[in-house]
N, C-alpha and C positions, 0 to 999 in steps of 0.2 A: 504493500500500500504506500509506504513512504517513498519508494522508488518511483512509483507512478506520479505521486504529487510532485516530486523533484523534476521529473521529465516535463510535466505540465508547466511548472514555473519557468523552466529553462526555455521551453517552446514559446511561451507568451513573451518572455523578455527578448528572445532572439527575434521574434516577429516585430516587436516594438522598434528594435534597432533597424531592422530591414525597412520598415515604413519610413523612419526618419531618413534613411539613406535614399530611398526612392523619391522623397520630397525635396531633396537638395536642389537648389536653383541658384541664380545669380546672387541671392542674398548671402549665401555662404561666402562667395568671393568678396562681396562688399565688407563682410565682417572681418575677413582676413586682411583686406586693405586697410580697414580702420585700425586694427590691432598693430599692423606693421608701421602705421604712421604715428603711433603713440610715442610721444616724447617723454612721458613720465612713466608711471607704473600702470599695469592693468589691475584694477581693483574689482574683485569679485564679491558679490553679495547675494544673499538669499537666506530665508528662514527655515528652521527645522531641518528636514532631510535634504532640502535643496541647499541649505547652508553647508551641510557636510560635503555635498557634491562640489560646491564652490571652493571649499578648502582644498579639495583634491585637484580641481582645475588650476587653482593658483599655484599649487605645489608643482604640477606638471609644467606649467608655463615657466616658472622660475628655473626649473631644472633643465629646460631646453632653451635657455637664453633670453627669456623675456621677464624682467623684474615684475613680480606680482605679489599681491597681498589680499587677505580676506577681511572684509568689513562686516561686522555683525550688525544687521539693521536695527535691532532693539538697542544695542549699545551706542549706535551711531547718534541717535537723538538725545543721548545723555552725555555727549561730549566727544565721542569718537568721530564725529563728522570732520574734525580737524585733520583726519587722515587723508581726506580728499584735497588734492592741490591741483592748481592749473597744470595742464599737460597730461593729466591722467585720462585713462579710458575706463569706463565702468562696464563690467560684464555681469549681467543679472540673470538669475535663474528663478523661475516661479512657475509652478504647474498651473495654478489658477489665473495668474496674471493680475490678481486682485489682492494679494497679500498685504494686509494693512500696514505692517511695519516697513515693508519695501516701498509701498506707494508713497509713504511719508518722505522718502528720500528723493523723490523725483524733483521736488522744488529746488533742493540744494544742487542736485546734479545739473539741472538746467541753468540755475543762477551762475554756476561756475563755468558753464559752457562746455561741459565734458561730454564727449560722445558716449552714447549708451547703446550697447548691444544686449539684446534680451533673448534668452532661451525660454520659450513660453509654451505651455500646454494649450493656451487660448490666444491665438493670434489676433482676436478682436477685442481683447481686454483693455483695461485702463492703462496698464503698463505698456502694452503694445502701441497704443496711440501716442505715447510720449517717447518712444524709442527711435533711434536712428536706423537701427537694423534689427529685424525680428527674425529669429530662427524658430521654426515650428517643431516642437518636440511632443506634440499631442499623440496620445495613444488610444487604442480601442478599449482596453481594460487593464486593470492592475492584475498582478499575479495573485494577490490576496483574494481568497474566496469571497470576502465581504466587500471587495472593491474599495477598501479604506486605506490599508497600509501602503505607502508609496514604495513600489517595487519596480514595475516595468517603466514607470515615469522617471524614476531616478536613474535607472539603467540607461534609458535613452538620453537623458541629460548628460550623464557622465561620458557616454560614448561620443556624443557630439562635441563635448568639451575636449576630449582627447583628439578628435579630428581637427579642431581649431588649432590646438597647440602644435600638432605635428605639421599641419599645413603652414603655420606661421614659422616654425623653425626651418622648414625647407625654403620658404621665401627669404629668410634671413641668411641662408647659407650656413646654418649652425652645423658644425662638423664634429667628428668624434674627438678631436683634440680639445675642443672647447667643452665637450661633454665631460671629458676626463678631468679638466680643470675644475669643474663644478662638483665632481663626485670623487674627492680624494679618499673617502673612507668606505668601509664595508666591502662587500663582494664586488660591487660595481667598480669601486676604486681600484681594487686589486686586478680586476679584469682589464681595466684600462691603464694599468701601471706600465711605465716604460720598461723595456727589457733590462736596462741597467740596474733596476731595483731588485730584480729577481735572479740575475745570472750569477754563476760561480766566477770568481776572479782570482788573480794572483796564483798562489800555490794550489788552489782548488782546481785549477784548469789542468787536465791531463794533456801533456804535450811531450813530444820527442822530436829529435832532429832527424834529418834525412838519413844519416849514417847509423842511426840507432839499430842494434841487433834485435832479433825477435824476442829474446828473453827480457830485454829492457822495455820493449813495447808491452809485453804481457804484464810485467811488474807495474808499470805506470798505470795501465788500464785497471788492474786489480786494485791498486792502492787508492785510486781516485773514485772508483765505483760508479762511473757514469756510462760504462759500456761503449766508450769511444775514446780515441786519442787524436789530438791534432798533430799534424806533422808540419814543422816550420823550418824555414831556412835560417841562416845565421843571423839575419836581421829581424827575425820574429814574424816574417810574413807567412801567412797560411798557404801551404802548398797542397795539402790534401788531408784526408782523415782516414783512420782505420777504425772500423767498428767491430763489435763482437761477431756480427754476421760475416764480415770480411775474413776474420780469423778462422771461423768454422769452415768456410768454403775453401780457404787456403789449405788448411790441415787435411780436409777430405781429398784435395787434389794432389798435394805434395807429400803428405805423410810426414815422416821424420825429416825429410829434406827441408821442410819449412823453417826449421830452427836455424838454418844457415843463412837465411835471407835477412836483408835490412829493410827498414821502414820504406825507403824509396822504391823497393822492388814490388810492393804489393799495396801501396796506398791507393785510395780513390781520389783522383785529381779533381780540381775545380769544384769543391763541395759547395752546396748552397749555404749562404751565410745571411746574417741579419745585422742591422745597425743597432747600437745600444739605445738609441732614441725611439726605436719602433715600439709599438704597443704589444703587450703580451698576447692579445688576441691574434695579432698577425703572426707571431711566432707559432702559436698553436695551429693556425690555419696552414702554415707552411709544413709543419710536421705531419699533419693529417694528410695533406695533399701528396707529400713525398714519401709517406709511410716510414718516417724516421722518428727516433726518440730523442735525439739531441741536435742542437743547432749552434754552430760556432758564431760568435759575435766578433766582428772586426771593425776597425776604424776605417777612415776613408782611404788610407794607404794600403789596406789589406793586412795590417798587423792584427793578430788575434789579441783581444782584450778580455774575452770571457767565453763562457759556454752556458747555455740554458737547456735544461732537460725537461722532458715531459712531466716528470714527477714534480718539478718545481712549480708547474702550473696547476696540476691537480692537487698538489699538497697544500696550496693556499686556499683551497675550496673556492676557486674563482669561477668554476664552470659547472 
């Protein structure tokens, strides 16, 4: 029984989003234009569950490059109206379009000359008549069996808020480097950390010279425990790599004769590398594409400065 209820709720909410999607028109483009032209902050406002959605929209806007904050309508008329300043744009969410606390803000918004974008369940409401751009988030029914608890309506509002935030970030050219700058902590921060923050350096890097005999290569790889060794020339430039797989294949082919070989005899030349300033996500993508577990980090001259292993990425619970 519970599963059937869950399926019904998800169906109703999915249909609500689909209807909002199908109704999109030039008003959405005008809303994005208005947000992109904002010289101040995007101030979101709404009461009750709509207010909770507004907090989320403000957080998403802020994290994708658009300064934003939430203004509680009830607190606004008790002093918080000072949060609104010239240059701001107001983004309002109301299912009825007649929410008393929100309607009382309209005079101040208009007095300050602030653009008003409204996400409304009733495009003919009082708030709609005073808005510069109205986006229709009306639904056929709530998922609540009594039609009372905001469910499908809040889902539709949040989805459209996400659409606005992402469309705006694309318009602004907000890139992954800027996203990393705004998310230095938590899993997202680690995922977007530069390789130099995660790589092994100095004595942790397994490396041998071109003339290194097989026993030295084996010892270095075993001692450093990364399943790979960098082969460098006298100036420290990366010439090639030797992996566990290379050694297994060599021993299968040469048998005991392999012990007489030097590193330059069986290295893999021109290995794929990455720069220290690249993001950890790119390192992971390269490893997955090439089906390798380690990646050498080099500077612009080709000198090896570190190595990053697949375990370094997974071990930080980044992905």
